[in-house]
N, C-alpha and C positions, 0 to 999 in steps of 0.2 A: 637068562632065558625066561625066570618068572617074572621080569618086567614087561619082557616082550609079548607075554601071553596076557597078561592082564591090559596092557596097552591096546591089545585085537581087541577085548574082551569090550575095553569101553567104546570102542569105535564102532563094534558091531550093537551095542545096547546104545549109543547116540542115535543111531538109525532106527533105531523098536521103536525107543522114547519117542522120539523124531513124530516118525508116523502113527503110534498107537497111542501114545499116554501113559502114564504109569498103570493103569490101569489096564488098559488092552497088551502091552510089553509082556511076549513069555523070556521068561530066561534059558530055555529049554532051547528055544530058539536063536537066539543071540549065542548060547556056546555051540549051536550046531553051525551056526554061519563061520565060527574058526577052526572047528572041527573036535570039538570037544564033546564031551558029556554035561547033561547037568550038574553031578555029582564035581565034575573035574570043575564046573564055575564053580560050586557052593564050596571051595578049596581056597578060592580067593576073594570072594564075596561070598559071606553067612548067608544075607537073602535078598531079597529080590531090593529092599530099601536098601540095602549097601551100595549096591551097585548105581542105584538111583541117586545116591549120598554123593556116590564119587563124582559121577557126569555133573551132577550141579553145583558140585566143589571148582571142580575145572573149569565150567562156563562164570563164575562167581570167581574165580584166580585171573582169569583173563580180561574180566572189565575190572575189577582195581588195579590190577597194572596199568592197563590202558590209563583212570587216573591217574593214579599215582606217578606216572611217566610225565601225563602233560601236564600237571599240577608243580613237578619241578624243572619244566622245558621252559616258564614263562612264570614272571611276578608279578603279571596282571590276572586277577579274578577275574576280569571282562573275558579278558583273551582267553583264560583256561577254561574257561565254562563252554565256552565256542568253541573250542578245539574239543573237547573231552565229548561233547555232542557229536561232532565232525566226526571225530573218531569212533566213537560209537557207530554211525551209521557205514562208516569205513569195515567196521567190525561186522556187521548185519547181513551185508553183503559178501564177506569172507568164509563165512562162520552160519552157513543156512540154520542147519543142523541147529545150531545154539540158540538161535530166535523163535526154532518151532516148541520148541522145546520150555523156553521160559515159557510162551503161550499158553501152552496145554499145562503148563506147572498152576498156570493162574487158574484155568478151569478146576485143573482135576484134584487143588489143592484144598478145597471147600470141605472135603468130606476128614481130611488129613491134619488140617488146620490146627484143631482141636488138642492134637497128640504129637506135632510135631517139637523135632528135640533143637533144631538147627534152621536158622534161617538166614539161609548163603549170602542172596543177595542183599543183606542189611546191611553190611559195611561198604557195600558198592552204592547204596543210593545214601547213605549217612555222608560219605564223602562227597559228593558232590552237591548237596546238601549244605554242606562245610562251603564248600567253594562259594555255591550262589551267597551266603549269608556273609563272606568277606565284597562282594559286590557295593560301591560306594552306596549306590542310590534303594540297594536292599538292603541293610543292615538293620534297618529300623523294620524289616518284616518278621512276623511271628513264625512259629516253626511251622503250623500248618501252609501258609501259604507259600513258603521256601519249598514247600515239598509239594505242593500243587504245581505248582513251576515246573519243577523238574520231571516230575511224573506224568504232566501232559506232555512234556514236550520227547519225552523217551518213548512216550507212546505211541505220537503219531512215527516216530523214525520205527520202531518195533510193527505197527499196523501198515506201512511201507513195504517194508522188506518183506513180511510174509505172505501179503498180495501178490507179490511179484508174477508168479504163474495165473493167477485168474487176471491181471491187467494187461498180461503179453498178449493172454487169446481175448482177451474181450474189445484191445483195441489193435492188436498187431504188432508183430516187433522192431518196425520201425515207430510207430509213435510211443511203445512203451517206454524205447531207450531214451528218446527225448526228455519223456516224463525222467527217469532211473537220474538222466544229467541233468536236470534243473533241478531235483530234490534237494543236495546238497547246498546248492547255490539259495534257492528259496529258504532252506533252513538256514542257512546262514542271515539271510538277510531278515526272518524272525526273531531271533534271537538279537540283533540289533535294536530292530523296530524296539521289541520288550526291555530290553534293557535302557535303551533313549527312554524310555518311557517314566522309567524312574528316575533319570538322571541325565537332562539332554547332553553334557560335556563328558560323558565317557569313552569316546571315540574320538 
């Protein structure tokens, strides 16, 4: 019963954090969404920070599973990198709240960064950078360049994913769907052009 309650609280919290960010989210409202009092929620999560940390950890664990599963599915770091980023795009569509929370976290965390104890996305980013460093043409890159390659591509994926409602309204459903269907194709092409620019014989 406790696991079920925690699961319901986390699901309700994800909606609150996605819509309002850390500071705007109300733990009283999260509790109310699952028929509990604020005091009952605090039995499971002592502070709003603990609830938020659990939500971030869940997202981070999902991303890390994607990276590790993909790495074990191929011996080619080029293919691993491509498949990780395409998998990230698929996850952004399957779990749109995750994307909203991550983008809000980048914005909201400015005032909490000095006191943050855990950086849940750090292992995810570190493992992708590790994949990049194993690509033959990228082996001589310094850490900053490898990180920037990863971060720019992830940024384009997250930006497109979070723009879905706006793009659909701006262009209409039919045109938006053509953009959505072409995004992973062009993402793959962009990754391959990038890899080829460092090592023309990579594919």
